[in-house]
N, C-alpha and C positions, 0 to 999 in steps of 0.2 A: 387737837391732834397729836399730842404727845402721846409716843409709843416708844416702849423698853422691847427688844427683839433679842428671844436667846439662840443659842444655836450650840453642837457641839454632845451634844446627847446621843446615847446610844447600846449597844449590848456590848458588854465586859465581859471576862471572865477573873475570878476572886484574886488579886494582887494585882492586874493591870491598871490604868492611867487612862483617865479623859481629862480633855482641857474645855468647858465651859465656857461662853464668850456671850458678853450680853454688850449691846447698841441702844444707845437712845436715839432718837430720832422729834422734829416738829418743836421741838426746843433746845434752850441747853442745860444742861446739867452738871454745869460748872460749878455750882456753889450746892451742889445736895449728896449727902449721903447716900453708898449705893452696895450692893451688896447681894444674897443668896437667900434662898429658904427652902425647903423641901417638905414633902406631904406625902404619905402613904396613905392609902384607903383607911379610913374610921380614925383615922390619926387628923389630929391639930397640925395646920400649916404652923411649922417651927423654922427661925431664922438659925442657920447656921454658918453664916460669915459673912461681914460686913466691913466696910471705911466709913472714915470719916471724910470731908471735904470741903476745905475753904480755904481760899486763897492761893491756888494752886498744887495745893498741900494734902497729905493724909498726916491725919493726927493720929491716929488708932485702928486698930484692925482686932475685929473683933472675929471670937472661933469658938462655935460650940464644941463642949469637950468629947464630945463622938467623932470628933473631925480633927481635931485639936492634933496638932503634928503630921497631918497626912495632908489635908488640905491646906492651900494657898488662895487669898485672894490680893489681888494686885488692881490697877487703874491705870487708865491710858493717862497720860499726859493731859491732853485738855480735862479729863476729869467725866468724860460719855462714856466713855467704855469701862465697861468690868471684866476680870475674869476670874475664874474659879479651876486652880490647877487641882484636880483629885489626884492621887496618890495612893498606892497601898489599899484599894477597892476590895471590899468587904460586902459581901448578901446583902447585909442589913440598908448600904447604902443606896439600894434600888428606891427609885421613889421619882415622880416629879419634882423638876427644878424649876424652881421660878426666879427671874430677876427681881428687884425693888430698889427704890428709891424714896430715900427721904429728903423732902424740901426744906428742914432745919438745917442741916448739914451733916447732920450725927449718924448714926444709926442708934435707933431708939426703935425697936420692934414694940414696945410699950404704947407708944403714942401711935402707933402705924401706917403705917406706908402710905406714899401719896402717889404712887405709879407702880405696875404693875407689868410684867410679862406676862406670854402665856403657859410658858410650861414648855421644858422639852424634857423626856424621858431619859433616866437613865437606870437601866436594867445589868445589875453586876448576878452571875452563874457562879453558883459551886465548882 
């Protein structure tokens, strides 16, 4: 019954900002890495931002080159929530954004994620 639920997607004009939120339920995610993927039609789902989490601390934050400097990831104090502040949005940021959790405590997309949210759509108009 463990679930991740995203919120905060919507329509925004280029140059605008949105904040995505993800909340875990059904179990604790306090020792899980958490972060965000996005996917557009015909493309593989790609990791864009993620954080490690262990012992109540974030040891590192990962950002894809395409979003570095524009997006900021953060975790709630208990580690069961994750946020993505998106600034200076571009039309190419249009995608379905998915929250994900990695039970290893790291952000390791190559090893696969253990939990996924259902996605929230972000549309950026030019």
